[in-house]
C-alpha positions in Angstrom: 44.5 85.1 34.1 43.0 83.6 37.2 39.6 85.1 36.3 39.7 83.7 32.8 40.8 80.2 34.1 38.0 80.3 36.7 35.5 81.2 34.0 36.6 78.4 31.8 36.5 75.9 34.7 33.0 77.1 35.6 31.8 76.7 32.0 33.3 73.2 31.9 31.6 72.2 35.1 28.2 73.4 33.9 28.6 71.4 30.7 29.6 68.4 32.7 26.6 68.7 35.0 24.3 68.8 32.0 26.0 65.7 30.7 25.4 63.9 34.0 21.7 65.0 33.9 21.3 63.6 30.4 23.0 60.4 31.3 20.8 59.9 34.4 17.7 60.4 32.3 18.9 58.0 29.7 19.7 55.4 32.4 16.3 55.7 33.9 14.6 55.2 30.5 16.8 52.2 29.8 16.0 50.7 33.2 12.3 51.2 32.6 12.4 49.7 29.1 14.4 46.7 30.4 11.9 46.0 33.2 8.9 46.2 31.0 10.5 43.9 28.4 11.3 41.3 31.1 7.8 41.5 32.4 6.4 41.0 28.8 8.7 38.1 28.2 7.6 36.5 31.5 3.9 36.6 30.5 4.7 35.3 27.0 6.4 32.3 28.5 3.5 31.7 30.8 1.1 31.8 27.9 3.3 29.5 25.8 3.5 27.0 28.6 -0.2 26.4 28.6 -1.6 23.3 26.9 -2.6 23.8 23.3 -2.2 20.4 21.6 -4.0 17.4 20.1 -4.7 14.4 22.2 -3.8 10.9 21.0 -7.1 10.6 19.2 -6.3 13.7 17.2 -8.8 16.0 19.0 -7.8 19.5 20.0 -7.0 20.2 23.6 -6.7 23.7 24.9 -6.3 25.2 28.4 -9.2 27.6 29.0 -9.2 27.7 32.8 -5.7 28.7 34.1 -5.7 32.0 35.9 -2.6 33.9 34.8 -3.5 37.1 36.7 -1.9 35.7 39.9 1.5 34.1 40.6 1.9 31.3 40.7 -0.9 30.7 38.2 -4.0 28.9 39.5 -5.3 25.9 37.6 -8.9 27.3 37.5 -10.7 30.6 37.6 -9.0 32.2 34.6 -9.2 32.3 30.9 -6.1 30.3 29.9 -5.8 30.4 26.1 -9.4 31.3 25.5 -9.7 33.8 22.6 -9.8 37.3 23.9 -12.0 40.2 22.8 -10.5 42.7 20.3 -9.6 45.4 22.8 -7.8 43.5 25.5 -4.5 45.4 24.7 -6.3 48.7 25.0 -8.5 48.2 28.1 -8.1 46.4 31.4 -10.1 43.2 30.6 -10.8 40.6 33.3 -8.8 37.5 32.6 -6.4 39.3 30.3 -4.6 41.8 32.6 -2.5 41.7 35.7 -1.0 44.5 37.8 2.5 44.5 39.2 4.3 46.5 41.9 7.7 48.1 41.5 9.4 44.8 42.2 7.4 42.9 39.5 5.3 41.1 42.1 1.7 40.5 41.0 -1.1 42.4 42.7 -3.8 40.4 40.9 -6.1 41.1 37.9 -9.5 42.5 37.3 -10.7 45.8 35.8 -9.8 48.1 38.7 -6.2 49.1 39.1 -5.1 48.3 42.7 -3.1 50.6 44.9 0.7 50.1 44.6 0.5 49.3 40.8 3.7 50.2 39.0 3.1 48.2 35.8 0.0 47.1 33.9 0.4 44.0 31.8 -2.3 43.1 29.3 -2.4 40.2 26.8 -4.5 38.9 24.0 -5.1 35.5 22.5 -6.4 35.5 18.9 -6.8 32.8 16.4 -4.6 33.1 13.3 -7.0 34.1 10.5 -5.5 31.6 8.0 -5.6 28.6 10.4 -7.9 29.6 13.3 -8.3 26.1 14.7 -4.6 25.2 15.1 -2.6 28.5 15.5 -3.1 31.4 17.9 -1.4 34.8 18.1 -0.2 35.8 21.6 0.4 39.4 22.3 1.6 41.1 25.5 1.8 44.8 26.3 3.4 46.1 29.5 3.1 49.7 30.4 3.8 52.0 33.4 1.1 54.4 32.3 -2.5 54.1 33.5 -3.8 56.3 30.7 -2.1 55.5 27.3 -4.0 58.2 25.4 -4.2 57.3 21.8 -2.7 53.9 22.6 -5.8 52.9 24.5 -8.0 54.4 21.8 -6.9 51.7 19.4 -3.4 52.6 18.3 -1.2 49.5 17.9 2.1 51.4 18.4 4.3 50.9 21.4 4.8 54.0 23.5 7.8 55.1 25.4 8.6 53.0 28.4 6.4 50.2 27.1 7.1 46.7 25.9 5.0 44.8 23.3 5.7 41.3 22.3 4.0 39.0 19.8 4.4 35.3 19.1 2.4 32.4 17.7 1.6 29.0 19.2 0.5 26.0 17.2 -1.0 22.8 18.2 1.3 19.8 18.6 0.5 16.1 19.0 1.2 14.9 22.6 
């Protein structure tokens, strides 16, 4: 009886250990997804805060100089809400990418990934085809992977441990 009880207890402990391993893996994936989503939301809010309006005379006004690759953003030296090229979500494009460490602190932008990079955050600014002068589409992609495989080859799908957000911004009268 003791031998049978010991065998049952050992089987239960092995199953419980596997359950803990699965839970730990799921928690790590959830943590990574949460962090990438928070970083994507942060960049979307920075983009939405930039000036994209009409002045009192009805002329369009658009921020095309703010550098969002550093924190806090600099008033000059960046692209602001300038329209991006078609591949800024697939490639590290100067003015449309920043790198962050494990704590979410910016390491700057550029095309070369700096040491200590844990997250790569890319964004695009595109005119809405049906109203290109007054509405823009903002997209942000945050990934932990330096090589996204088919994702960097043009796929628009979001991979595991990545966050991708999209919104629009329209001109408003000041």
